[in-house]
C-alpha positions, 0 to 999 in steps of 0.5 A: 833377111839374106838367108832364103829357106827352100824347103818348098823347092826340095819337098817339090824335088821329093813329091812330099807334102808338108803334112808328110814332112811334119810327121816324119820330122816331128815338128808341128805343121805350123812350126815347119810352115813357118820355117818354109815361109822363112818367118823362123828367126832360128833353126836347131841343127837337130832339127835341120839334120831330121829335115835332111835325112826325111828329104835326103838332102844337105844342109846348102840345099835347104837354106841359102844366103843372098847379098843384099843389094843396098841403095846408096844414094 
């Protein structure tokens, strides 16, 4: 998938655990883990806003677009 979730990077920069972030954001640990591991199919703007508030960052610090390289023979 060309969208990469850098949540673990931002959490490390802020020295915050997944448990701490889940508590501040109001998400279950399981749902936050799904997002962190790039297994989520979507994220609500309200969730993204809460994460950005808790980590004092911008959405672009968490979500990144990487162009996929395709092999064409």
